[in-house]
DRENTIGU-576500 format. One line per field, with one value per residue (C-alpha): residue in three letters; x, y, z; chain. Coordinates in steps of 0.1 Angstrom, whole numbers, plus 5000, padded with zeros to 4 digits. Layout:
<sites>
residu <- ALA / ... $
X <- X / ... $
Y <- Y / ... $
Z <- Z / ... $
chaine <- A / ... $
</sites>
This chain:
<sites>
residu <- MET / TYR / ILE / ASP / ILE / VAL / PRO / ASN / ARG / GLY / SER / LYS / PRO / ALA / ILE / LEU / LEU / ARG / ARG / SER / PHE / ARG / LYS / ASP / GLY / LYS / VAL / SER / LYS / GLU / THR / ILE / ALA / ASN / LEU / ASN / GLU / ILE / THR / GLU / ASP / GLN / ALA / ARG / ALA / ILE / GLN / ARG / ILE / LEU / LYS / GLY / GLU / LYS / LEU / VAL / LYS / GLN / ASN / ASP / VAL / GLY / LEU / GLU / ILE / LEU / HIS / SER / ALA / ALA / HIS / GLY / HIS / VAL / GLN / ALA / VAL / LEU / LEU / ALA / MET / GLU / LYS / LEU / GLN / VAL / GLY / LYS / LEU / LEU / GLY / GLU / GLU / ASN / GLY / LYS / ASP / ARG / ASN / LEU / ARG / LEU / VAL / LYS / ALA / MET / ILE / VAL / CYS / ASP / VAL / LEU / GLN / MET / GLU / PRO / ARG / HIS / ALA / LEU / MET / ARG / ASP / PHE / ASN / ASP / THR / THR / LEU / GLY / GLN / LEU / LEU / ASP / LEU / ASP / PRO / VAL / GLU / GLU / HIS / GLU / LEU / HIS / THR / ALA / MET / ASP / TRP / LEU / TYR / GLN / ARG / GLN / ILE / THR / VAL / GLU / ARG / GLN / LEU / ALA / GLN / ARG / HIS / LEU / GLN / LYS / SER / ASN / GLN / ILE / ILE / THR / CYS / LEU / SER / SER / CYS / TYR / LEU / ASP / GLY / ASP / LEU / LYS / VAL / ASN / PHE / ARG / LEU / ILE / THR / ASP / ASP / GLN / GLY / CYS / PRO / ILE / SER / ILE / TYR / ALA / TYR / PRO / ALA / ASN / LYS / LEU / ILE / SER / ILE / PRO / ALA / PHE / LYS / ASP / TYR / LEU / ASP / LYS / LEU / LEU / GLU / THR / PRO / ASP / LEU / GLN / SER / VAL / ILE / LEU / MET / GLY / ASP / ARG / ILE / LYS / ILE / PRO / GLN / LYS / MET / ILE / ASP / ARG / LEU / SER / ASP / PRO / LYS / ASP / MET / ASN / TRP / ILE / ALA / GLY / VAL / LYS / THR / GLY / SER / LEU / GLN / ASP / LEU / PHE / ASP / GLY / THR / ASP / LEU / ARG / LEU / GLU / SER / LEU / PHE / ASN / THR / TYR / ASP / LEU / ALA / GLU / ILE / PRO / HIS / SER / ASN / TYR / PRO / GLU / GLU / LYS / PHE / ILE / VAL / TRP / ARG / ASN / PRO / ASP / ARG / LYS / SER / LEU / ARG / LYS / ASP / GLU / ARG / ASP / THR / LEU / VAL / ASN / SER / PHE / ILE / GLY / SER / LEU / ASP / GLU / ILE / LYS / LYS / SER / VAL / ASP / GLN / GLY / GLY / LEU / ARG / LYS / ALA / ILE / LEU / ILE / LYS / ARG / LYS / VAL / ASP / ARG / VAL / PHE / GLN / GLY / TYR / GLY / LEU / LYS / LYS / TYR / PHE / SER / THR / LYS / ILE / ALA / ASP / ARG / LYS / PHE / GLU / TYR / VAL / VAL / ASP / HIS / GLU / SER / LEU / ASN / SER / ARG / GLU / SER / LEU / ASP / GLY / VAL / PHE / ALA / ILE / ARG / THR / SER / LEU / VAL / GLN / ASP / LEU / SER / SER / LEU / GLU / ILE / ARG / SER / LEU / TYR / ARG / LYS / THR / LEU / ASN / GLY / MET / THR / LYS / LYS / GLY / PHE / TYR / TYR / ILE / SER / SER / ILE / ASN / PRO / ARG / THR / HIS / PRO / MET / PHE / VAL / TYR / ASP / LYS / THR / GLN / ALA / ASN / LYS / TYR / LEU / LEU / LEU / ARG / LEU / LEU / THR / ILE / TYR / VAL / GLU / TRP / GLN / MET / ARG / ARG / SER / TRP / ASP / SER / LEU / GLY / MET / PHE / ILE / GLU / TYR / ASP / SER / GLN / SER / ASP / ASN / PRO / ASP / LEU / GLY / THR / THR / ALA / ALA / GLU / ASN / ASN / GLN / ARG / THR / GLY / SER / LYS / LYS / GLN / LEU / GLU / ILE / PRO / ASN / SER / ASP / LEU / SER / SER / ARG / SER / PHE / SER / SER / LEU / LEU / GLN / HIS / LEU / ALA / THR / ILE / THR / ARG / ASN / THR / CYS / ARG / LYS / THR / ASN / GLU / GLY / ALA / ASN / ALA / SER / ARG / PHE / THR / VAL / ASP / CYS / LYS / LEU / ASN / PRO / ALA / GLN / GLN / ARG / ALA / PHE / ASN / LEU / LEU / LYS / LYS / ILE / ARG / VAL / TYR / ARG $
X <- 1902 / 1898 / 1880 / 1901 / 1886 / 1906 / 1903 / 1892 / 1900 / 1867 / 1845 / 1831 / 1859 / 1862 / 1852 / 1870 / 1869 / 1905 / 1927 / 1964 / 1988 / 2025 / 2041 / 2078 / 2085 / 2065 / 2032 / 2006 / 1969 / 1940 / 1906 / 1877 / 1848 / 1839 / 1815 / 1808 / 1770 / 1773 / 1778 / 1811 / 1797 / 1786 / 1821 / 1837 / 1813 / 1824 / 1860 / 1855 / 1838 / 1866 / 1891 / 1872 / 1853 / 1818 / 1792 / 1763 / 1734 / 1733 / 1704 / 1722 / 1750 / 1728 / 1736 / 1718 / 1729 / 1703 / 1721 / 1753 / 1768 / 1798 / 1826 / 1861 / 1863 / 1848 / 1872 / 1902 / 1893 / 1887 / 1920 / 1938 / 1920 / 1930 / 1967 / 1964 / 1950 / 1920 / 1901 / 1930 / 1932 / 1895 / 1900 / 1888 / 1886 / 1866 / 1850 / 1815 / 1811 / 1784 / 1794 / 1829 / 1816 / 1793 / 1822 / 1842 / 1813 / 1809 / 1847 / 1844 / 1814 / 1834 / 1864 / 1841 / 1820 / 1788 / 1761 / 1760 / 1722 / 1716 / 1746 / 1737 / 1699 / 1681 / 1708 / 1721 / 1724 / 1740 / 1775 / 1790 / 1798 / 1772 / 1781 / 1819 / 1813 / 1786 / 1760 / 1722 / 1703 / 1710 / 1686 / 1692 / 1696 / 1724 / 1745 / 1742 / 1750 / 1781 / 1793 / 1789 / 1808 / 1837 / 1837 / 1843 / 1875 / 1889 / 1919 / 1928 / 1926 / 1947 / 1973 / 1978 / 1982 / 2007 / 2027 / 2027 / 2038 / 2048 / 2074 / 2096 / 2086 / 2111 / 2083 / 2048 / 2025 / 1993 / 1970 / 1942 / 1914 / 1876 / 1848 / 1810 / 1784 / 1752 / 1764 / 1754 / 1775 / 1812 / 1834 / 1870 / 1892 / 1928 / 1945 / 1978 / 1999 / 2034 / 2061 / 2047 / 2012 / 1997 / 1967 / 1969 / 1945 / 1916 / 1894 / 1870 / 1877 / 1857 / 1860 / 1868 / 1895 / 1932 / 1953 / 1966 / 2002 / 1998 / 1966 / 1982 / 2012 / 1989 / 1971 / 2005 / 2013 / 1982 / 1995 / 2032 / 2052 / 2079 / 2066 / 2091 / 2074 / 2104 / 2096 / 2060 / 2051 / 2018 / 2003 / 1972 / 1957 / 1954 / 1927 / 1934 / 1968 / 1964 / 1991 / 1981 / 1986 / 2020 / 2030 / 2020 / 2041 / 2071 / 2076 / 2084 / 2093 / 2075 / 2070 / 2076 / 2048 / 2039 / 2010 / 1994 / 1994 / 1961 / 1956 / 1951 / 1984 / 2005 / 2010 / 2019 / 2045 / 2062 / 2060 / 2085 / 2110 / 2129 / 2112 / 2083 / 2056 / 2052 / 2087 / 2096 / 2080 / 2095 / 2125 / 2115 / 2085 / 2093 / 2111 / 2122 / 2117 / 2135 / 2115 / 2130 / 2101 / 2103 / 2140 / 2133 / 2108 / 2109 / 2084 / 2080 / 2061 / 2052 / 2029 / 2005 / 1999 / 1968 / 1952 / 1960 / 1942 / 1913 / 1908 / 1910 / 1883 / 1861 / 1865 / 1859 / 1827 / 1815 / 1824 / 1806 / 1776 / 1776 / 1778 / 1748 / 1728 / 1737 / 1728 / 1694 / 1690 / 1702 / 1678 / 1649 / 1658 / 1661 / 1627 / 1611 / 1603 / 1626 / 1626 / 1634 / 1670 / 1665 / 1650 / 1678 / 1704 / 1687 / 1688 / 1725 / 1735 / 1717 / 1738 / 1771 / 1760 / 1785 / 1811 / 1834 / 1839 / 1818 / 1849 / 1858 / 1826 / 1819 / 1782 / 1762 / 1726 / 1699 / 1662 / 1656 / 1694 / 1719 / 1754 / 1783 / 1820 / 1842 / 1877 / 1896 / 1930 / 1922 / 1910 / 1942 / 1962 / 1941 / 1948 / 1985 / 1980 / 1960 / 1976 / 2002 / 2005 / 2026 / 2034 / 2054 / 2072 / 2096 / 2115 / 2144 / 2172 / 2157 / 2141 / 2146 / 2119 / 2110 / 2106 / 2085 / 2061 / 2059 / 2051 / 2024 / 2008 / 2010 / 1996 / 1973 / 1960 / 1963 / 1954 / 1934 / 1913 / 1907 / 1902 / 1879 / 1861 / 1842 / 1822 / 1805 / 1788 / 1772 / 1735 / 1720 / 1692 / 1717 / 1744 / 1740 / 1744 / 1714 / 1722 / 1751 / 1767 / 1802 / 1799 / 1783 / 1809 / 1837 / 1821 / 1821 / 1856 / 1869 / 1852 / 1866 / 1901 / 1900 / 1887 / 1915 / 1940 / 1929 / 1927 / 1962 / 1978 / 1960 / 1972 / 2007 / 2007 / 1995 / 2020 / 2042 / 2015 / 2023 / 1987 / 1987 / 2004 / 1993 / 1993 / 2001 / 2015 / 2040 / 2067 / 2077 / 2113 / 2115 / 2148 / 2148 / 2172 / 2150 / 2132 / 2095 / 2097 / 2116 / 2090 / 2062 / 2079 / 2085 / 2049 / 2037 / 2057 / 2045 / 2009 / 2017 / 2033 / 2027 / 2010 / 2025 / 2005 / 1992 / 1958 / 1965 / 1989 / 1962 / 1938 / 1931 / 1923 / 1886 / 1886 / 1908 / 1882 / 1855 / 1875 / 1878 / 1840 / 1836 / 1847 / 1813 / 1802 / 1775 / 1749 / 1741 / 1721 / 1717 / 1687 / 1679 / 1673 / 1644 / 1636 / 1648 / 1683 / 1711 / 1728 / 1765 / 1786 / 1812 / 1835 / 1847 / 1882 / 1907 / 1925 / 1963 / 1958 / 1933 / 1955 / 1985 / 1964 / 1955 / 1991 / 2003 / 1976 / 1989 / 2023 / 2009 / 2027 / 2022 / 2055 / 2055 $
Y <- 1037 / 1054 / 1083 / 1113 / 1137 / 1170 / 1196 / 1230 / 1255 / 1267 / 1253 / 1218 / 1194 / 1184 / 1147 / 1133 / 1099 / 1092 / 1065 / 1060 / 1047 / 1044 / 1063 / 1065 / 1049 / 1075 / 1072 / 1096 / 1101 / 1112 / 1127 / 1107 / 1125 / 1152 / 1138 / 1169 / 1162 / 1133 / 1137 / 1130 / 1100 / 1085 / 1092 / 1073 / 1044 / 1042 / 1044 / 1013 / 0994 / 1003 / 0989 / 0956 / 0959 / 0945 / 0969 / 0954 / 0969 / 0968 / 0944 / 0921 / 0914 / 0887 / 0896 / 0916 / 0925 / 0915 / 0927 / 0945 / 0943 / 0962 / 0937 / 0951 / 0968 / 0936 / 0914 / 0936 / 0934 / 0896 / 0892 / 0911 / 0889 / 0858 / 0869 / 0878 / 0843 / 0858 / 0825 / 0807 / 0836 / 0830 / 0793 / 0782 / 0744 / 0744 / 0771 / 0759 / 0776 / 0802 / 0823 / 0826 / 0837 / 0862 / 0877 / 0880 / 0898 / 0922 / 0930 / 0937 / 0960 / 0978 / 0984 / 0996 / 1016 / 0998 / 0991 / 0953 / 0950 / 0969 / 0952 / 0917 / 0919 / 0947 / 0956 / 0920 / 0920 / 0954 / 0939 / 0905 / 0901 / 0874 / 0856 / 0856 / 0843 / 0819 / 0836 / 0837 / 0868 / 0871 / 0873 / 0898 / 0872 / 0855 / 0887 / 0887 / 0850 / 0856 / 0884 / 0862 / 0834 / 0859 / 0872 / 0837 / 0835 / 0869 / 0858 / 0831 / 0857 / 0883 / 0857 / 0848 / 0884 / 0889 / 0859 / 0874 / 0909 / 0915 / 0888 / 0906 / 0941 / 0963 / 0980 / 0972 / 1003 / 1004 / 1034 / 1046 / 1064 / 1066 / 1067 / 1071 / 1046 / 1061 / 1095 / 1087 / 1059 / 1067 / 1037 / 1038 / 1013 / 1001 / 0993 / 0974 / 0978 / 0969 / 0996 / 1000 / 1007 / 0974 / 0967 / 0936 / 0937 / 0959 / 0959 / 0983 / 0993 / 1013 / 1051 / 1057 / 1030 / 1035 / 1009 / 0982 / 0972 / 0937 / 0931 / 0945 / 0922 / 0892 / 0902 / 0904 / 0869 / 0856 / 0872 / 0864 / 0837 / 0861 / 0897 / 0925 / 0954 / 0976 / 0975 / 0987 / 1024 / 1035 / 1063 / 1085 / 1118 / 1148 / 1132 / 1095 / 1096 / 1119 / 1127 / 1100 / 1074 / 1088 / 1087 / 1050 / 1043 / 1061 / 1043 / 1015 / 1023 / 0995 / 1009 / 1041 / 1064 / 1093 / 1116 / 1146 / 1178 / 1196 / 1231 / 1246 / 1231 / 1246 / 1279 / 1262 / 1243 / 1275 / 1291 / 1265 / 1274 / 1305 / 1304 / 1325 / 1311 / 1344 / 1343 / 1306 / 1299 / 1329 / 1307 / 1271 / 1249 / 1222 / 1225 / 1202 / 1219 / 1209 / 1215 / 1219 / 1201 / 1171 / 1163 / 1127 / 1137 / 1153 / 1179 / 1184 / 1214 / 1223 / 1247 / 1244 / 1279 / 1268 / 1254 / 1287 / 1307 / 1283 / 1283 / 1322 / 1325 / 1300 / 1317 / 1352 / 1340 / 1324 / 1354 / 1377 / 1354 / 1353 / 1391 / 1394 / 1370 / 1387 / 1421 / 1408 / 1395 / 1428 / 1447 / 1425 / 1431 / 1469 / 1470 / 1450 / 1420 / 1398 / 1405 / 1376 / 1368 / 1330 / 1334 / 1357 / 1333 / 1304 / 1323 / 1333 / 1297 / 1285 / 1309 / 1294 / 1258 / 1234 / 1258 / 1262 / 1300 / 1312 / 1318 / 1347 / 1366 / 1382 / 1386 / 1403 / 1391 / 1404 / 1410 / 1435 / 1439 / 1422 / 1433 / 1415 / 1423 / 1404 / 1395 / 1404 / 1399 / 1362 / 1357 / 1371 / 1348 / 1319 / 1330 / 1326 / 1289 / 1283 / 1258 / 1248 / 1211 / 1195 / 1160 / 1147 / 1114 / 1092 / 1084 / 1107 / 1089 / 1062 / 1084 / 1119 / 1145 / 1142 / 1104 / 1107 / 1133 / 1112 / 1081 / 1100 / 1114 / 1081 / 1058 / 1078 / 1104 / 1084 / 1049 / 1051 / 1083 / 1080 / 1043 / 1040 / 1073 / 1058 / 1039 / 1072 / 1072 / 1038 / 1038 / 1013 / 1006 / 0994 / 0977 / 0944 / 0959 / 0970 / 0970 / 0993 / 0977 / 0967 / 0932 / 0945 / 0973 / 0947 / 0926 / 0955 / 0967 / 0933 / 0934 / 0969 / 0957 / 0931 / 0957 / 0981 / 0952 / 0944 / 0981 / 0988 / 0960 / 0972 / 1008 / 0995 / 0975 / 1005 / 1029 / 1025 / 1043 / 1075 / 1081 / 1089 / 1123 / 1143 / 1180 / 1192 / 1226 / 1209 / 1186 / 1156 / 1165 / 1203 / 1221 / 1235 / 1262 / 1278 / 1311 / 1316 / 1333 / 1304 / 1280 / 1299 / 1298 / 1261 / 1256 / 1276 / 1256 / 1223 / 1232 / 1238 / 1204 / 1189 / 1155 / 1130 / 1125 / 1090 / 1073 / 1063 / 1088 / 1114 / 1090 / 1084 / 1050 / 1054 / 1070 / 1041 / 1016 / 1036 / 1034 / 0996 / 0995 / 1005 / 0969 / 0953 / 0917 / 0915 / 0888 / 0883 / 0861 / 0856 / 0875 / 0851 / 0822 / 0839 / 0842 / 0807 / 0813 / 0802 / 0830 / 0836 / 0863 / 0886 / 0908 / 0942 / 0943 / 0960 / 0991 / 0993 / 1013 / 0988 / 0959 / 0975 / 0979 / 0942 / 0931 / 0950 / 0933 / 0899 / 0907 / 0908 / 0882 / 0869 / 0861 / 0840 $
Z <- 2175 / 2208 / 2225 / 2234 / 2260 / 2256 / 2283 / 2270 / 2299 / 2314 / 2286 / 2280 / 2270 / 2234 / 2228 / 2197 / 2181 / 2169 / 2155 / 2158 / 2132 / 2125 / 2096 / 2088 / 2122 / 2141 / 2159 / 2145 / 2152 / 2131 / 2142 / 2126 / 2142 / 2166 / 2193 / 2213 / 2211 / 2236 / 2273 / 2291 / 2308 / 2275 / 2261 / 2290 / 2285 / 2248 / 2260 / 2281 / 2252 / 2228 / 2254 / 2254 / 2287 / 2290 / 2303 / 2323 / 2342 / 2380 / 2380 / 2356 / 2382 / 2398 / 2434 / 2461 / 2496 / 2522 / 2553 / 2563 / 2598 / 2613 / 2615 / 2615 / 2649 / 2666 / 2647 / 2658 / 2695 / 2693 / 2675 / 2704 / 2729 / 2711 / 2711 / 2748 / 2755 / 2774 / 2771 / 2789 / 2814 / 2823 / 2826 / 2792 / 2788 / 2756 / 2735 / 2744 / 2778 / 2773 / 2803 / 2789 / 2756 / 2773 / 2793 / 2761 / 2745 / 2774 / 2772 / 2735 / 2742 / 2769 / 2746 / 2718 / 2743 / 2732 / 2758 / 2764 / 2766 / 2733 / 2715 / 2727 / 2727 / 2709 / 2683 / 2681 / 2643 / 2639 / 2645 / 2639 / 2677 / 2682 / 2650 / 2658 / 2694 / 2684 / 2705 / 2701 / 2712 / 2750 / 2779 / 2807 / 2834 / 2814 / 2817 / 2854 / 2856 / 2834 / 2857 / 2888 / 2869 / 2863 / 2898 / 2912 / 2892 / 2902 / 2922 / 2896 / 2868 / 2887 / 2897 / 2861 / 2851 / 2879 / 2867 / 2832 / 2841 / 2878 / 2880 / 2854 / 2865 / 2885 / 2904 / 2915 / 2915 / 2934 / 2929 / 2952 / 2934 / 2932 / 2907 / 2908 / 2899 / 2884 / 2896 / 2933 / 2948 / 2953 / 2949 / 2962 / 2946 / 2946 / 2913 / 2909 / 2878 / 2867 / 2860 / 2824 / 2836 / 2826 / 2849 / 2871 / 2899 / 2913 / 2943 / 2960 / 2996 / 3022 / 3019 / 3056 / 3058 / 3053 / 3035 / 3058 / 3051 / 3065 / 3046 / 3014 / 3019 / 3023 / 2991 / 2972 / 2986 / 2967 / 2935 / 2938 / 2956 / 2970 / 2969 / 2978 / 2994 / 2988 / 2951 / 2957 / 2950 / 2965 / 2945 / 2952 / 2944 / 2967 / 2989 / 2988 / 3007 / 3037 / 3062 / 3087 / 3060 / 3051 / 3088 / 3089 / 3058 / 3070 / 3103 / 3096 / 3060 / 3043 / 3008 / 2987 / 2979 / 2956 / 2968 / 2953 / 2974 / 2980 / 2965 / 2999 / 3011 / 2983 / 3000 / 3032 / 3012 / 3000 / 3034 / 3046 / 3020 / 3008 / 2974 / 2963 / 2940 / 2921 / 2908 / 2907 / 2874 / 2856 / 2851 / 2855 / 2844 / 2869 / 2902 / 2930 / 2964 / 2996 / 3028 / 3062 / 3079 / 3056 / 3051 / 3039 / 3013 / 2979 / 2967 / 2929 / 2916 / 2880 / 2863 / 2834 / 2819 / 2799 / 2830 / 2848 / 2822 / 2821 / 2859 / 2861 / 2834 / 2852 / 2886 / 2872 / 2855 / 2888 / 2909 / 2886 / 2886 / 2925 / 2926 / 2903 / 2924 / 2957 / 2942 / 2934 / 2970 / 2984 / 2961 / 2973 / 3009 / 3004 / 2988 / 3016 / 2996 / 3017 / 3054 / 3077 / 3083 / 3080 / 3045 / 3034 / 3047 / 3028 / 2995 / 3000 / 3008 / 2977 / 2956 / 2969 / 2971 / 2954 / 2943 / 2973 / 2969 / 2998 / 3019 / 2996 / 3004 / 3038 / 3045 / 3072 / 3075 / 3098 / 3096 / 3067 / 3063 / 3040 / 3031 / 3015 / 3007 / 2982 / 2995 / 2964 / 2982 / 2989 / 2954 / 2940 / 2963 / 2950 / 2915 / 2920 / 2926 / 2894 / 2871 / 2898 / 2907 / 2933 / 2945 / 2974 / 2975 / 2995 / 2963 / 2972 / 2954 / 2931 / 2904 / 2890 / 2893 / 2857 / 2860 / 2891 / 2875 / 2843 / 2864 / 2883 / 2852 / 2832 / 2859 / 2881 / 2856 / 2824 / 2834 / 2866 / 2861 / 2824 / 2824 / 2853 / 2853 / 2823 / 2849 / 2858 / 2824 / 2828 / 2821 / 2846 / 2820 / 2794 / 2815 / 2834 / 2868 / 2888 / 2925 / 2934 / 2964 / 2971 / 2956 / 2924 / 2922 / 2924 / 2897 / 2873 / 2884 / 2875 / 2841 / 2835 / 2845 / 2818 / 2793 / 2801 / 2799 / 2764 / 2754 / 2769 / 2749 / 2717 / 2722 / 2728 / 2696 / 2677 / 2692 / 2662 / 2641 / 2660 / 2668 / 2705 / 2707 / 2737 / 2729 / 2764 / 2772 / 2795 / 2782 / 2801 / 2794 / 2798 / 2798 / 2833 / 2823 / 2797 / 2803 / 2803 / 2769 / 2754 / 2769 / 2754 / 2720 / 2724 / 2733 / 2703 / 2679 / 2696 / 2689 / 2652 / 2649 / 2615 / 2616 / 2591 / 2560 / 2567 / 2570 / 2606 / 2621 / 2627 / 2644 / 2680 / 2695 / 2693 / 2658 / 2645 / 2659 / 2641 / 2609 / 2613 / 2618 / 2582 / 2573 / 2570 / 2566 / 2539 / 2536 / 2498 / 2475 / 2437 / 2424 / 2395 / 2420 / 2438 / 2475 / 2483 / 2469 / 2492 / 2511 / 2516 / 2533 / 2517 / 2538 / 2527 / 2514 / 2538 / 2526 / 2533 / 2565 / 2580 / 2570 / 2587 / 2619 / 2619 / 2611 / 2643 / 2664 / 2652 / 2667 / 2702 / 2724 / 2759 / 2777 / 2808 $
chaine <- A / A / A / A / A / A / A / A / A / A / A / A / A / A / A / A / A / A / A / A / A / A / A / A / A / A / A / A / A / A / A / A / A / A / A / A / A / A / A / A / A / A / A / A / A / A / A / A / A / A / A / A / A / A / A / A / A / A / A / A / A / A / A / A / A / A / A / A / A / A / A / A / A / A / A / A / A / A / A / A / A / A / A / A / A / A / A / A / A / A / A / A / A / A / A / A / A / A / A / A / A / A / A / A / A / A / A / A / A / A / A / A / A / A / A / A / A / A / A / A / A / A / A / A / A / A / A / A / A / A / A / A / A / A / A / A / A / A / A / A / A / A / A / A / A / A / A / A / A / A / A / A / A / A / A / A / A / A / A / A / A / A / A / A / A / A / A / A / A / A / A / A / A / A / A / A / A / A / A / A / A / A / A / A / A / A / A / A / A / A / A / A / A / A / A / A / A / A / A / A / A / A / A / A / A / A / A / A / A / A / A / A / A / A / A / A / A / A / A / A / A / A / A / A / A / A / A / A / A / A / A / A / A / A / A / A / A / A / A / A / A / A / A / A / A / A / A / A / A / A / A / A / A / A / A / A / A / A / A / A / A / A / A / A / A / A / A / A / A / A / A / A / A / A / A / A / A / A / A / A / A / A / A / A / A / A / A / A / A / A / A / A / A / A / A / A / A / A / A / A / A / A / A / A / A / A / A / A / A / A / A / A / A / A / A / A / A / A / A / A / A / A / A / A / A / A / A / A / A / A / A / A / A / A / A / A / A / A / A / A / A / A / A / A / A / A / A / A / A / A / A / A / A / A / A / A / A / A / A / A / A / A / A / A / A / A / A / A / A / A / A / A / A / A / A / A / A / A / A / A / A / A / A / A / A / A / A / A / A / A / A / A / A / A / A / A / A / A / A / A / A / A / A / A / A / A / A / A / A / A / A / A / A / A / A / A / A / A / A / A / A / A / A / A / A / A / A / A / A / A / A / A / A / A / A / A / A / A / A / A / A / A / A / A / A / A / A / A / A / A / A / A / A / A / A / A / A / A / A / A / A / A / A / A / A / A / A / A / A / A / A / A / A / A / A / A / A / A / A / A / A / A / A / A / A / A / A / A / A / A / A / A / A / A / A / A / A / A / A / A / A / A / A / A / A / A / A / A / A / A / A / A / A / A / A / A / A / A / A / A / A / A / A / A / A / A / A / A / A / A / A / A / A / A / A / A / A / A / A / A / A / A / A / A / A / A / A / A / A / A / A / A / A / A / A / A / A / A / A / A $
</sites>
């Protein structure tokens, strides 16, 4: 006998008790009773009984879960650190060094964007981090001691990273950039990576000091036995590599460089050529521009239409806001509520403070008099530069324009800015760094370097999942012969790209870690043995997508 639940269009399904039998070699069935008076849940329970399953109440199972802790994401990062031999990198002699385990814990917290003090002190039991690293709840001073312990090993750590990656790298890339600590202290730093963008070394330097070639060569001597400066590419944004630094690099020519061009210098760049900015991007998305004043350099210019539209909207909003505020000041002056010129000027300066658009407004201020004029011609000229980016480089023959732009984007924008701008969001109340001076900044930069090293390797191992697609309006391989209309059509089709139907293909790095965090470790006990029953742990079973992510992490290798 069996229960047959027959769908009945929009009505309640028919629940029938039936039996099956064989007659004349054919299987037939017979309805024994109509059970429409019972619910569908009751019918399914009877189905299970007739199949031989044993039904029990939840309390009869004999187990209860006392505590659940997020486990999978921590386990994934620690697995990657194990494959990368981070313990050996930090000089591990045995697994009992508490400072070593604390440094590992802070690296895990940084990768997972958890606040170390909360994760290791207040919320210690929310994850299995302490359990997996054999750590008891941590005191604040221990975190400071561990960071001091790590800082003493900086040159040893960086030398081992250089031996792993720089010795087999075709190029050494050093990036000059900056970040802010607690929103106030600006820290300028120099990051060294290999040609793939893997971070190797980092150090803070004074803001008003240019990079010294002899000092930099001495530093490379500490990392590598026979460094070749000709393979070094110095890279910086629009501010970090000024003209006087380029002059120093050009004579004698010690190393190649890629430097961003300031927005204010873009028009000067075009004035030295026969090209016009207004018409250039009607045909091309990316162009290499020769300049008569710089015959040994290459200028690469490209446009981002989405950025152009965004900047125009932002500027129009700001200009309209300024006009409204200035009209209020003028009305107050005309009505006699604001008389003294010094007070009028103070209010006007307050309107423009921090926006850099004052130069587009001409003002006349005197006692009981205020007038202003908007320079729309200059604003329109500035609008033509919106969404336009330019870089200049000494790599005239070695790399193509597309390769140079890709290298600039990947290393400076992708690695340096995104990786280290996270420092700006540090809450000093939750991170083991109180005093923001050069030494303290270098301590955290080193910790952050190791964090990005682990994260970079994890991202690389998960690249085969197809997760990290950047939906940018500019392609790294544009067809320079296409028209603007064709480019717009190509961009539109790119935004409508269908994501593969997979559990992982539509996830970013952070969302995949969140997905792994759903793997919990549960502390259980038997209910029939009372409060003194022995406890044991049960981990959640991995689904196929999670298992695949762990299998890829297991393939990480360190080659010497």
